Structures are given as C-alpha cells and as structure tokens.
N, C-alpha and C positions, 0 to 999 in steps of 0.2 A: 438796279440794285434794290432789294426789298428791305425796308427798315425792320429791325427786330422789335417786336412788341413784347413787353414783359408779361409773364403769365398773370391771369386774373388772380386776385387775392384768394378766391375760393379754391383754386387749383393749388396754390402754395399751402393753404391750410390743410387740404386733403393729403398732400405729400407729407406734411409734418405728422399727421395722424398715422399715416401708413408707416413711417419710420418708427414712431413710438410704439405702435402695436407690434411691430416685428421684433422688438427687443434691440433695435439699433439706436445709436445715440447721434446727436447732431454734433458736428465738428466745427468749432469756432464760428458758429453762426452761419455756416454755409449750408446750402440746401442739398447736402450729400448725405446719403444714408451709409453707415458703416455698421456691419454686424459686430456686436459686442463680443469680446473674447469669452469663451465658455470653458469651464472646467467641470466635466461631468454634466450635470443639469443646471449648474449655477454660473452666473456671469461674474467676472472679476475685473479689477482695475489693473491693467498690465504696467502702469507707471508705479505701482506700489506693491503688487502681488505677483505670484507665479502659480502655475498649476503643476503639482508634483504628484504623480500617481493618483489622479482624480481628486486631489485635496488642494484647496486654496491656501497658500502660505504667504506670509509677509516676507519681504526681502531680507529682513534682519533675523529670520528664524534660523537656528542651527540645529543639527542633529549629530549624534555620535557616529563615528566611523572607526570601529574597533575600540579597544580600551583606551580611554584618555585622549582621543583625537576627535576634534569637531570639524564639521564642514557646513557650508551654506547650500542647502538642496536646490535653491533657485539658480545658483551659479556653478555648482560643482557636483561631481559624482563620487560616491564612495565605492571603491572597487577592491574586491578581495584579490590579492596577488598570489597567495599561497594558503594552503589548508593544513590541518593537522594541529599538533600542540602549539606550535609557534606560528599562528596565523599572522599574515602580513597584509595590511591594507594600504592602498594608495588613493589619494584624493586627486581626481582629474577634473580639468576645466570643461564645462559645457560650452560648446561652440554655438554661438547665436545663429539661428536660422537653419540648423542642421539637427538631425536626430543623433544626439550624442550617445556614444557607446564606450564602454570601458576599454575595449580593444583598440579604438582609434583616436580617442581624445588625448590631448597633451597632459602630461603629469604636472600637477600643481605642487604637491609635496608627498612625502612618504610618511605614514603614521608610525610612531614608535610601537614596537611589538609588546612592550610592557608599559603599563601606566606609570608615570613619574610619581614618586612619593613626595609629599609636601615637606 
C-alpha cells in the first residue's frame, strides 16, 4: 500500500489561481472548482438571484401579468390563455431543473380579466 502524499503548496496555489482565473469560485474551502452561474455575459448568485431572459433579477422582483395581476419571474411564468378584448392570463409555476413552458407547467392561479377598483 502506497501512502498518500498531500500536494505541494505550490500545486495548491496554482490550482487556486486557475479556479479564480476561470471565473469559478471556491466552495466551503474545498479545492474544487465550480463554474459560476452565468446570465448572458454576467455571473450571478443563485442563492439570491435568477436569470430571466438574459436579465439578472432578485428573488423578490415582481412583474405584471395582465391588468392588475403580479407574478415572481424567478419562480413563475405569465401565460396568456386567451386573446381578444377579454384577454385571460394564468400564472404557472416554474419547475426546478426543467425548461418550464406555459403548456406543461402547473397552474398557480388565474389572473382576473379586469383590474380591481380600489
């Protein structure tokens, strides 16, 4: 049995430089390189942000889905269900790890067709 010898300090230092130069970040002090998530040409923190149509958004960002209906673009989709004068929109959930589509994602809620008066 051959004893394992730790890498020389210069090798560990070169690995660190390689990770930093490649845009990867160190994970919990381990010597493992992980590619940082990218949105278009920019890196983002997936613990606080998401990539929505090549734009970095914070998790608490909301957008309008039809008149008077909001949704979270990091977690939901705004899907038109009908067109014409009485447009109807449905908010659907994004499924983690899958390419979410309006036709296959589960419904979260139906938006009202007319905005509510205060």
